[in-house]
Every structure is written in C-alpha cells, then in structure tokens.
C-alpha positions in Angstrom: -16.0 -8.4 8.9 -19.6 -6.3 9.4 -20.8 -4.5 5.8 -20.8 -1.3 8.0 -21.2 0.8 11.2 -24.2 0.5 13.0 -27.0 3.1 13.2 -27.2 2.5 16.8 -23.6 3.2 17.6 -23.3 6.9 19.1 -20.1 8.3 20.3 -18.9 10.0 23.2 -20.4 13.6 23.0 -20.8 13.0 19.3 -22.7 16.2 19.4 -19.6 18.4 20.2 -17.1 17.3 16.9 -18.7 19.4 13.5 -17.0 18.0 10.8 -17.4 19.3 7.2 -15.8 18.9 3.9 -12.2 20.5 3.1 -12.1 23.1 0.0 -8.3 22.2 -1.0 -7.8 25.8 -2.0 -9.2 27.6 0.8 -8.4 25.0 3.3 -4.8 24.5 1.9 -3.1 26.0 5.1 -5.2 24.4 7.4 -4.6 21.2 6.3 -1.0 20.8 6.0 -1.1 22.0 9.6 -2.6 20.0 10.9 -0.1 17.0 8.6 3.2 18.8 9.7 1.9 19.1 13.8 0.7 15.5 13.6 2.4 13.5 11.5 5.5 15.2 11.6 7.8 12.0 9.3 6.5 13.6 5.9 7.4 16.7 4.0 3.7 17.3 3.5 4.0 20.4 1.6 6.4 18.6 -1.6 3.4 15.8 -2.2 0.3 17.9 -1.7 -0.3 18.6 -5.3 0.8 15.2 -6.7 -1.3 13.1 -4.3 -4.3 15.3 -3.9 -4.5 17.1 -7.3 -2.8 15.1 -10.2 -3.9 11.6 -8.9 -5.6 10.0 -13.0 -7.5 8.1 -10.8 -9.0 11.4 -9.5 -9.0 14.4 -6.6 -9.0 13.5 -3.3 -11.7 13.7 -0.9 -10.8 15.7 2.3 -12.5 16.3 5.6 -12.2 18.6 8.8 -13.1 18.3 12.4 -14.0 20.9 14.5 -15.1 21.3 18.1 -18.7 23.2 18.2 -18.4 27.1 18.4 -14.2 26.4 17.1 -12.4 27.9 14.1 -9.2 26.0 15.0 -9.6 22.0 13.0 -8.5 19.2 15.7 -8.9 16.6 12.9 -7.7 16.2 9.2 -8.7 12.5 7.3 -8.3 11.9 3.7 -9.7 9.4 0.9 -7.6 9.1 -1.8 -9.3 7.6 -4.9 -8.1 4.0 -6.8 -8.4 3.0 -10.1 -9.1 -0.9 -8.9 -9.8 -4.2 -10.4 -13.3 -5.8 -9.1 -14.4 -9.0 -10.1 -12.9 -8.7 -13.8 -14.6 -4.9 -13.8 -12.9 -1.6 -13.4 -14.5 0.4 -10.8 -12.8 3.3 -8.1 -12.2 2.7 -4.8 -10.5 4.7 -2.2 -7.7 4.8 0.2 -7.9 6.6 3.5 -4.9 8.6 4.5 -4.0 11.3 6.2 -5.7 10.7 8.8 -4.5 12.8 12.2 -6.5 13.7 15.3 -4.5 16.9 17.2 -2.9 16.1 20.5 -5.4 16.7 23.6 -8.2 16.2 21.4 -7.4 11.9 20.7 -10.7 10.7 22.4 -12.8 8.0 20.5 -15.2 10.9 19.9 -13.2 12.5 17.3 -11.1 9.8 15.3 -14.9 8.4 14.9 -16.7 11.3 13.0 -13.6 11.5 10.7 -14.0 7.7 10.2 -17.4 7.9 9.3 -16.7 10.6 7.4 -14.5 9.1 4.7 -17.4 6.2 4.1 -19.5 9.1 3.1 -18.3 9.3 -0.8 -19.1 4.5 -0.7 -22.6 6.0 0.7 -23.3 8.1 -1.9 -22.2 5.7 -5.1 -19.0 8.2 -6.3 -16.8 4.8 -4.9 -17.3 1.4 -4.9 -15.6 0.8 -1.8 -12.7 2.2 0.5 -10.1 1.1 3.2 -8.0 1.9 5.4 -5.0 0.4 6.9 -4.3 0.9 10.6 -0.9 0.0 11.0 -1.5 -1.0 15.0 -4.0 -2.2 17.3 -4.4 1.5 18.7 -5.9 2.5 15.2 -8.7 -0.6 15.2 -10.2 1.2 18.1 -13.2 2.9 15.8 -13.6 0.0 13.9 -14.2 -2.0 16.5 -16.8 0.6 17.8 -18.4 0.7 14.8 -18.6 -3.0 14.7 -16.0 -3.6 12.3 -12.9 -5.9 11.9 -10.2 -6.6 9.2 -10.8 -8.0 6.2 -7.2 -9.1 5.5 -4.1 -8.4 7.3 -1.1 -7.6 4.9 2.0 -9.6 6.3 5.9 -8.3 5.7 8.0 -11.1 3.7 11.5 -10.8 4.0 14.8 -12.8 1.9 18.2 -12.1 3.9 21.3 -11.6 1.4 24.1 -10.6 3.6 24.5 -11.0 7.4 26.5 -8.2 8.6 23.5 -6.6 10.2 22.3 -9.6 11.9 25.6 -10.3 13.4 26.5 -6.9 14.8 23.2 -6.8 16.5 23.9 -10.4 18.0 27.3 -9.8 18.6 27.4 -5.6 19.2 29.9 -5.0 16.8 30.9 -6.1 13.7 33.2 -9.4 13.3 36.4 -9.3 11.3 36.4 -12.3 10.1 34.5 -15.0 8.6 31.8 -12.4 7.4 32.3 -12.8 3.8 32.0 -16.7 3.9 29.0 -16.4 5.8 27.5 -13.9 3.3 28.5 -16.6 0.9 27.2 -19.5 2.2 24.1 -17.2 3.1 23.3 -16.5 -0.7 24.5 -20.4 -1.8 21.3 -21.3 0.6 18.7 -18.7 -0.6 19.7 -18.5 -4.2 17.6 -20.8 -6.8 18.4 -21.7 -10.7 15.9 -19.8 -12.8 15.7 -22.2 -16.1 15.7 -21.2 -19.3 12.2 -20.5 -20.5 13.1 -17.9 -23.6 12.4 -14.6 -21.3 14.5 -11.8 -21.6 14.8 -9.5 -18.0 16.4 -5.9 -18.2 15.9 -2.6 -16.2 13.0 -0.4 -17.7 14.6 3.6 -17.5 11.5 5.5 -19.3 8.3 6.2 -18.9 5.1 3.4 -19.0 3.5 3.5 -22.5 -0.1 1.7 -23.6 1.7 -1.7 -23.2 1.5 -1.3 -19.8 -2.1 -0.8 -19.6 -2.8 -3.6 -22.4 -0.5 -5.7 -20.1 -3.3 -4.5 -17.1 -6.3 -5.6 -18.8 -5.1 -8.8 -19.8 -4.9 -10.4 -16.5 -8.1 -11.4 -15.1 -8.6 -12.7 -11.5 -11.9 -13.6 -10.9 -13.8 -13.1 -8.1 -10.9 -10.8 -6.2 -10.4 -7.1 -6.2 -6.5 -5.4 -7.2 -5.3 -2.5 -7.9 -5.0 -1.2 -11.6 -1.5 -0.4 -13.8 -2.3 1.7 -16.1 -0.1 3.6 -17.8 -1.2 6.7 -16.7 -1.8 5.6 -12.9 2.3 3.6 -13.3 3.5 7.1 -14.5 1.7 8.8 -11.9 3.0 6.6 -9.6 6.2 5.8 -9.9 7.6 8.5 -12.5 6.4 11.4 -10.8 6.5 10.8 -7.1 8.5 13.9 -5.2 9.3 12.2 -2.7 10.6 9.0 -3.6 12.6 7.3 -6.4 12.0 3.4 -8.1 13.4 1.2 -10.3 11.8 -1.2 -12.5 12.1 -4.5 -13.6 10.7 -6.0 -17.5 10.2 -9.5 -18.5 9.5 -9.6 -22.2 9.1 -12.7 -24.2 10.3 -11.7 -28.0 9.7 -8.2 -27.0 6.6 -8.4 -25.6 5.8 -7.0 -22.4 4.9 -10.2 -19.6 5.4 -9.0 -16.3 7.1 -6.2 -14.1 8.5 -5.3 -11.2 9.2 -1.7 -9.0 11.5 -1.5 -6.3 13.2 1.4 -4.1 16.0 1.3 -2.0 16.0 1.4 1.9 19.0 2.1 3.8 19.9 -1.8 4.4 18.0 -3.4 1.6 15.3 -3.6 -1.4 11.8 -3.5 -1.2 9.5 -4.6 -3.8 6.8 -2.2 -4.3 5.2 -4.5 -7.4 5.1 -7.4 -9.1 2.6 -8.0 -11.6 2.2 -9.4 -14.8 1.5 -12.8 -16.5 3.1 -16.5 -17.6 3.8 -16.9 -13.3 5.5 -18.4 -12.0 8.3 -18.1 -14.2 8.6 -14.4 -15.4 8.0 -14.1 -11.6 10.9 -16.1 -11.0 13.3 -14.7 -13.5 12.6 -11.1 -12.1 12.8 -11.4 -8.3 16.7 -13.4 -9.3 17.8 -10.1 -11.6 16.5 -8.2 -8.5 18.9 -10.1 -6.4 21.7 -9.2 -8.8 20.6 -5.5 -7.9 22.0 -6.0 -4.6 24.9 -4.2 -3.2 27.3 -4.5 -0.4 25.3 -3.0 1.8 22.3 -4.5 0.8 21.1 -6.8 4.2 17.9 -8.4 2.7 14.7 -7.9 0.0 11.3 -7.2 1.4 7.8 -7.5 -0.1 4.5 -6.8 1.7 1.9 -8.8 0.7 -2.3 -9.4 1.3 -3.4 -13.2 3.4 -4.3 -15.6 0.1 -2.4 -13.3 -2.7 -0.4 -16.0 -5.1 2.6 -14.3 -4.4 2.9 -15.5 -1.0 2.9 -19.1 -1.7 6.1 -18.4 -4.5 8.1 -16.2 -2.1 8.2 -18.8 0.8 9.5 -21.6 -1.7 12.1 -18.8 -2.9 12.9 -19.0 0.9 11.6 -15.2 1.8 10.4 -15.6 5.8 7.3 -14.5 6.8 7.4 -11.8 9.5 5.0 -9.4 11.4 1.9 -8.2 10.4 2.3 -4.5 9.6 -1.4 -3.5 9.1 -4.9 -4.7 9.2 -7.0 -3.6 6.3 -10.6 -2.8 6.8 -12.7 -2.0 4.2 -16.2 -0.7 3.8 -18.6 -1.5 0.7 -22.1 -0.4 0.9 -24.3 -3.7 1.9 -25.4 -6.3 0.1 -23.3 -5.5 -2.9 -20.9 -8.0 -5.1 -18.2 -5.8 -3.7 -19.2 -6.4 -0.2 -19.5 -9.9 -0.6 -16.0 -10.0 -2.1 -14.5 -7.8 0.8 -16.3 -10.6 3.5 -14.4 -13.0 1.2 -10.8 -11.4 2.0 -10.6 -11.4 -1.6 -8.9 -8.1 -1.6 -5.2 -8.9 -3.2 -3.0 -6.2 -2.1 0.9 -5.4 -2.0 2.9 -2.8 -1.2 2.0 0.2 -3.2 -1.3 -0.4 -2.4 -0.5 0.6 1.1 1.4 3.8 0.3 -0.9 6.9 0.0 
C-alpha cells in the first residue's frame, strides 16, 4: 500500500467542502441524525455513549462536513481508538467507522475530505495507525484516489453443520425424509476427535478479570500487529455492549487460563468473534470442538472471519472449514517511514471478526 495520500492529489470542488471536528456533546443530535438517515440498520442512540465515550482505549474522534455557506452537515466520520500490540509493544491504533455521506452529496469530494480527516490523529501522533474496512468496491474509490490499496483482505470461513437450509434453497422446499440422515453424515464428515491433552473447557459467565490481561501480555507475535485483549477491553466489548450478547468458552490447564473463544448466535448459526490464547493448536481445537456442541437444531453453520495470513486460517481449513468470500478490504494508514508503516506494508495485520466491529 501507499504510506499516505499524495500532497498533489486534489478532489473535485474541494474548496466547497468544510470539515470540522465534532463536539460529542454539542453536536450529538447532528451526528445521530446523519447516522439514522444514512445507516438506518443500527440503533445508534442505544450504543452512542458506550461506543463513543466509555471505550477503555479512549474517547472517539468525530468529524462533520458542510458545504461552505450552509449550517446543516452533509457527512460524518469517526475514528474509534483501539489498543493494539505492534511488534510486541502496546500502542494505540484507530478504526474508522460510522462513515456516512447524505444522499445528494455522495460524490468523491465529500468522501475524500472525510477520509483525510480520519487520518489526522495519525499525522498528529495521537495514533500509531488507523484502519478502515470498506466492504465493497465502491468504498475503495476514495482510497484509490489517494493512492492507497488494501493491506489485507478479510475472508469468511464456514463449517456446515446441517443441510436443512441448503436443501431448502436447492429444492425450494425442505424434503420430509432423509434430512436427519444427511445431517448425521455431514457431522461425521466435518467432525474430528480431539486428542486428550489435559485441558478443561467450560463456559465463562462472569466478568473478565486480571487473568485475561496476563494471558494477553503473554502472547507475543513479533513483526505483527494484533488487537489488545486486556480484561478492561474484553469487559467493555463483550459484557457491556448494549446491542449484542456473547458467549465465552475458556480452556484451562490445572485451573490456569490458556485460551478463550467468543461467539454469538446468528439467525441460522454461530459466529466466532475471537479465538485467542496459547498452546495452539491443542487449545484452539478443544475450544472449536466444544463450540460444535453449542449448536442447536436450528444451527446450519459455524462462521469465522480472519485476515489473510492469520495463524488460525490453516487450522480452520484443516478442520474442514471452507474458505468463502472476501467480506472486506482493510486499508490502513501510518506515518511514512515508521516501523508500523513497514509492518502494514508487509500485510502483518492480524485481525478477527471482533476487529471489524465498531
């Protein structure tokens, strides 16, 4: 990827766009109005304080764009701080989100102006880098204009555990006979025996305490970037989220935490948000096998989302997870000439499903 936007690039009618930092208190109604109008699938009011204010990594940055001479904003964009491990050191990164441009103003000019605004915390030195996750080609247009390309792609991996939904899609109806036998054969094909290794796997229903922070600090991945998993961040993300509910499985050896898996239920299956720890592959395999036991009769598949080059990709493929479509391109920006920029160029940005959620 390019290390940053070229100074020579000018967007169409740039002088007509005015971008200003938003005040999360004074501009709250304007921010929420733009988000409701342009990203209506999310109940933004319910998550605003949690997402923008109470993140242990820090308060979010937010910008509003105006056409010059007008008071009503036409676009909004935010950067949410993310505690990251960068080459073994804990630093602060940022994830771009809540990016919306009002209908009637969706030309390249406003999008470019907002995209550049999200890079300002990096340029000031407040963040080591920031990243965006455009899910489709249209979202890449501002980055291409800025001379930037994806650092990594996020892909979906799926393990089919039942054929009810597939047969209904193929046939147009659910056959009355043979489905149970087909599901039994499928589970036999995709199942595997986990070798005894002295690990105890159980569901974790309480808060995340200091043992999770110690586990996070013990996992060192040189020459790579990954998300921090301190107890404070895990509690904020998985226990305090006002919109979603998560379940957590832990793997322990003689009572000591060695790994954990976080998942949520979707309308037709389970989704892995986070699989992390030590003693891979044994701990991961034990957690994945226990996860299969959490599938009820409605569950059609188990899904995970991983960046290219993640260590878990090979493990999932060996366990008959299937590689599916690219769900997002990850484009990151760091100050040119820094070690972080070099790591981003090499694609050593190790992300999971949780890292794509605002």
